[in-house]
VMD Tcl script that builds the backbone (N, CA, C; Angstrom):
set m [mol new atoms 210]
animate dup $m
set s [atomselect $m all]
$s set {name element resname resid chain x y z} {
  {N N MET 1 A 0.849 -1.172 0.000}
  {CA C MET 1 A 0.000 0.000 0.000}
  {C C MET 1 A 0.894 1.235 0.000}
  {N N LYS 2 A 0.699 2.079 -0.983}
  {CA C LYS 2 A 1.539 3.257 -1.113}
  {C C LYS 2 A 0.970 4.492 -0.432}
  {N N GLU 3 A -0.365 4.650 -0.462}
  {CA C GLU 3 A -0.930 5.891 0.035}
  {C C GLU 3 A -2.325 5.676 0.614}
  {N N LEU 4 A -2.601 6.379 1.702}
  {CA C LEU 4 A -3.951 6.459 2.259}
  {C C LEU 4 A -4.452 7.885 2.060}
  {N N VAL 5 A -5.732 8.022 1.739}
  {CA C VAL 5 A -6.332 9.332 1.555}
  {C C VAL 5 A -7.396 9.534 2.621}
  {N N PHE 6 A -7.295 10.655 3.320}
  {CA C PHE 6 A -8.277 11.029 4.334}
  {C C PHE 6 A -9.052 12.240 3.851}
  {N N GLU 7 A -10.368 12.187 3.993}
  {CA C GLU 7 A -11.210 13.338 3.741}
  {C C GLU 7 A -11.364 14.070 5.070}
  {N N VAL 8 A -10.941 15.327 5.112}
  {CA C VAL 8 A -10.971 16.115 6.338}
  {C C VAL 8 A -12.016 17.216 6.177}
  {N N THR 9 A -12.916 17.295 7.137}
  {CA C THR 9 A -13.935 18.349 7.121}
  {C C THR 9 A -13.801 19.181 8.390}
  {N N GLN 10 A -14.072 20.475 8.242}
  {CA C GLN 10 A -14.033 21.368 9.395}
  {C C GLN 10 A -15.433 21.442 9.989}
  {N N GLU 11 A -15.517 21.207 11.281}
  {CA C GLU 11 A -16.791 21.227 11.981}
  {C C GLU 11 A -17.198 22.655 12.322}
  {N N GLU 12 A -18.449 22.846 12.678}
  {CA C GLU 12 A -18.953 24.174 13.025}
  {C C GLU 12 A -18.214 24.787 14.209}
  {N N ASP 13 A -17.764 23.942 15.136}
  {CA C ASP 13 A -17.058 24.444 16.317}
  {C C ASP 13 A -15.594 24.784 16.034}
  {N N GLY 14 A -15.154 24.556 14.801}
  {CA C GLY 14 A -13.786 24.882 14.427}
  {C C GLY 14 A -12.857 23.694 14.402}
  {N N GLY 15 A -13.255 22.567 14.983}
  {CA C GLY 15 A -12.421 21.373 14.966}
  {C C GLY 15 A -12.481 20.682 13.614}
  {N N TYR 16 A -11.704 19.621 13.477}
  {CA C TYR 16 A -11.618 18.882 12.224}
  {C C TYR 16 A -11.915 17.408 12.457}
  {N N CYS 17 A -12.574 16.773 11.485}
  {CA C CYS 17 A -12.802 15.331 11.476}
  {C C CYS 17 A -12.138 14.760 10.238}
  {N N ALA 18 A -11.441 13.633 10.390}
  {CA C ALA 18 A -10.732 13.008 9.279}
  {C C ALA 18 A -11.183 11.560 9.154}
  {N N GLU 19 A -11.571 11.163 7.942}
  {CA C GLU 19 A -12.021 9.805 7.678}
  {C C GLU 19 A -11.273 9.255 6.475}
  {N N CYS 20 A -10.679 8.080 6.655}
  {CA C CYS 20 A -9.956 7.428 5.571}
  {C C CYS 20 A -10.965 6.911 4.547}
  {N N LEU 21 A -10.646 7.063 3.263}
  {CA C LEU 21 A -11.557 6.646 2.208}
  {C C LEU 21 A -11.454 5.168 1.871}
  {N N THR 22 A -10.369 4.496 2.283}
  {CA C THR 22 A -10.182 3.091 1.910}
  {C C THR 22 A -10.115 2.130 3.095}
  {N N GLU 23 A -9.846 2.624 4.270}
  {CA C GLU 23 A -9.766 1.790 5.472}
  {C C GLU 23 A -10.712 2.353 6.525}
  {N N ASN 24 A -10.990 1.568 7.541}
  {CA C ASN 24 A -11.901 1.987 8.607}
  {C C ASN 24 A -11.126 2.748 9.687}
  {N N ILE 25 A -10.654 3.951 9.317}
  {CA C ILE 25 A -9.871 4.783 10.226}
  {C C ILE 25 A -10.545 6.148 10.300}
  {N N PHE 26 A -10.793 6.605 11.510}
  {CA C PHE 26 A -11.442 7.897 11.736}
  {C C PHE 26 A -10.799 8.552 12.946}
  {N N THR 27 A -10.574 9.866 12.861}
  {CA C THR 27 A -10.038 10.596 13.996}
  {C C THR 27 A -10.460 12.063 13.894}
  {N N GLN 28 A -10.092 12.844 14.891}
  {CA C GLN 28 A -10.451 14.257 14.906}
  {C C GLN 28 A -9.396 15.041 15.659}
  {N N GLY 29 A -9.495 16.372 15.569}
  {CA C GLY 29 A -8.583 17.247 16.287}
  {C C GLY 29 A -9.161 18.645 16.361}
  {N N ASP 30 A -8.753 19.386 17.381}
  {CA C ASP 30 A -9.253 20.754 17.564}
  {C C ASP 30 A -8.610 21.740 16.598}
  {N N THR 31 A -7.384 21.449 16.154}
  {CA C THR 31 A -6.666 22.311 15.223}
  {C C THR 31 A -6.164 21.469 14.053}
  {N N TRP 32 A -5.702 22.156 12.997}
  {CA C TRP 32 A -5.159 21.436 11.837}
  {C C TRP 32 A -3.924 20.621 12.253}
  {N N GLU 33 A -3.079 21.196 13.078}
  {CA C GLU 33 A -1.891 20.487 13.544}
  {C C GLU 33 A -2.278 19.249 14.351}
  {N N ALA 34 A -3.310 19.387 15.186}
  {CA C ALA 34 A -3.753 18.259 16.010}
  {C C ALA 34 A -4.330 17.138 15.154}
  {N N VAL 35 A -5.115 17.484 14.147}
  {CA C VAL 35 A -5.693 16.429 13.307}
  {C C VAL 35 A -4.598 15.737 12.494}
  {N N ARG 36 A -3.581 16.469 12.076}
  {CA C ARG 36 A -2.456 15.847 11.354}
  {C C ARG 36 A -1.760 14.812 12.245}
  {N N THR 37 A -1.467 15.210 13.474}
  {CA C THR 37 A -0.816 14.302 14.422}
  {C C THR 37 A -1.708 13.103 14.727}
  {N N ASN 38 A -3.004 13.345 14.938}
  {CA C ASN 38 A -3.935 12.269 15.269}
  {C C ASN 38 A -4.117 11.286 14.112}
  {N N VAL 39 A -4.084 11.778 12.879}
  {CA C VAL 39 A -4.168 10.882 11.717}
  {C C VAL 39 A -2.957 9.965 11.687}
  {N N GLN 40 A -1.773 10.514 11.896}
  {CA C GLN 40 A -0.564 9.689 11.899}
  {C C GLN 40 A -0.618 8.628 12.996}
  {N N GLU 41 A -1.054 9.003 14.185}
  {CA C GLU 41 A -1.169 8.045 15.287}
  {C C GLU 41 A -2.222 6.979 14.986}
  {N N ALA 42 A -3.351 7.379 14.403}
  {CA C ALA 42 A -4.410 6.425 14.077}
  {C C ALA 42 A -3.947 5.424 13.023}
  {N N VAL 43 A -3.187 5.884 12.049}
  {CA C VAL 43 A -2.677 4.986 11.006}
  {C C VAL 43 A -1.671 4.007 11.604}
  {N N ARG 44 A -0.770 4.512 12.452}
  {CA C ARG 44 A 0.190 3.602 13.103}
  {C C ARG 44 A -0.538 2.561 13.951}
  {N N GLY 45 A -1.572 2.977 14.668}
  {CA C GLY 45 A -2.339 2.036 15.480}
  {C C GLY 45 A -3.101 1.031 14.642}
  {N N PHE 46 A -3.648 1.453 13.534}
  {CA C PHE 46 A -4.414 0.560 12.661}
  {C C PHE 46 A -3.524 -0.504 12.040}
  {N N PHE 47 A -2.299 -0.146 11.668}
  {CA C PHE 47 A -1.386 -1.064 10.985}
  {C C PHE 47 A -0.305 -1.625 11.916}
  {N N PHE 48 A -0.513 -1.560 13.242}
  {CA C PHE 48 A 0.555 -1.932 14.183}
  {C C PHE 48 A 1.031 -3.370 14.028}
  {N N ASP 49 A 0.167 -4.272 13.604}
  {CA C ASP 49 A 0.554 -5.688 13.504}
  {C C ASP 49 A 0.694 -6.164 12.064}
  {N N GLN 50 A 0.785 -5.253 11.126}
  {CA C GLN 50 A 0.905 -5.616 9.717}
  {C C GLN 50 A 2.262 -5.170 9.177}
  {N N PRO 51 A 2.887 -6.004 8.366}
  {CA C PRO 51 A 4.221 -5.660 7.868}
  {C C PRO 51 A 4.216 -4.507 6.858}
  {N N ALA 52 A 3.159 -4.375 6.054}
  {CA C ALA 52 A 3.108 -3.327 5.040}
  {C C ALA 52 A 2.282 -2.150 5.549}
  {N N THR 53 A 2.927 -1.022 5.703}
  {CA C THR 53 A 2.230 0.191 6.120}
  {C C THR 53 A 2.292 1.198 4.974}
  {N N PRO 54 A 1.343 2.112 4.905}
  {CA C PRO 54 A 1.354 3.091 3.811}
  {C C PRO 54 A 2.574 4.005 3.863}
  {N N ARG 55 A 3.089 4.332 2.697}
  {CA C ARG 55 A 4.252 5.219 2.618}
  {C C ARG 55 A 3.859 6.684 2.751}
  {N N ARG 56 A 2.649 7.008 2.279}
  {CA C ARG 56 A 2.189 8.400 2.336}
  {C C ARG 56 A 0.766 8.448 2.854}
  {N N ILE 57 A 0.463 9.566 3.503}
  {CA C ILE 57 A -0.898 9.846 3.959}
  {C C ILE 57 A -1.287 11.194 3.353}
  {N N ARG 58 A -2.374 11.184 2.621}
  {CA C ARG 58 A -2.850 12.422 1.981}
  {C C ARG 58 A -4.076 12.920 2.734}
  {N N LEU 59 A -4.058 14.188 3.114}
  {CA C LEU 59 A -5.198 14.822 3.772}
  {C C LEU 59 A -5.879 15.730 2.750}
  {N N HIS 60 A -7.136 15.429 2.477}
  {CA C HIS 60 A -7.913 16.203 1.508}
  {C C HIS 60 A -8.932 17.026 2.288}
  {N N LEU 61 A -8.688 18.333 2.383}
  {CA C LEU 61 A -9.571 19.224 3.133}
  {C C LEU 61 A -10.773 19.583 2.278}
  {N N VAL 62 A -11.966 19.267 2.796}
  {CA C VAL 62 A -13.218 19.570 2.107}
  {C C VAL 62 A -13.839 20.765 2.801}
  {N N ARG 63 A -14.094 21.789 2.029}
  {CA C ARG 63 A -14.662 23.013 2.605}
  {C C ARG 63 A -16.051 23.229 2.024}
  {N N ASP 64 A -17.020 23.348 2.897}
  {CA C ASP 64 A -18.411 23.573 2.504}
  {C C ASP 64 A -18.795 24.966 2.963}
  {N N GLU 65 A -19.111 25.837 2.012}
  {CA C GLU 65 A -19.411 27.217 2.358}
  {C C GLU 65 A -20.757 27.605 1.746}
  {N N ILE 66 A -21.610 28.215 2.543}
  {CA C ILE 66 A -22.927 28.656 2.074}
  {C C ILE 66 A -22.904 30.174 1.967}
  {N N LEU 67 A -23.269 30.677 0.804}
  {CA C LEU 67 A -23.336 32.110 0.571}
  {C C LEU 67 A -24.786 32.526 0.467}
  {N N ALA 68 A -25.146 33.561 1.195}
  {CA C ALA 68 A -26.513 34.063 1.152}
  {C C ALA 68 A -26.666 34.981 -0.051}
  {N N ASP 69 A -27.770 34.849 -0.755}
  {CA C ASP 69 A -28.049 35.705 -1.897}
  {C C ASP 69 A -28.711 36.978 -1.401}
  {N N ALA 70 A -28.007 38.084 -1.540}
  {CA C ALA 70 A -28.512 39.341 -0.984}
  {C C ALA 70 A -29.420 40.086 -1.922}
}
mol reanalyze $m
mol bondsrecalc $m
mol representation Tube
mol addrep $m
């Protein structure tokens, strides 16, 4: 496995949620730095007993913005 892709969304409270698109891995963090660290820890924990671990982790930030029509 060369790469894991996480879809990261920003919550209303300002925190972030990250969900892997190919494996059952989910984590969150209050800041962007925290979610980055938590994703790395979650991936290490998920693959702790497997010889092949992903070489790269891609974080895809999804931004949903609503604009009011004035």
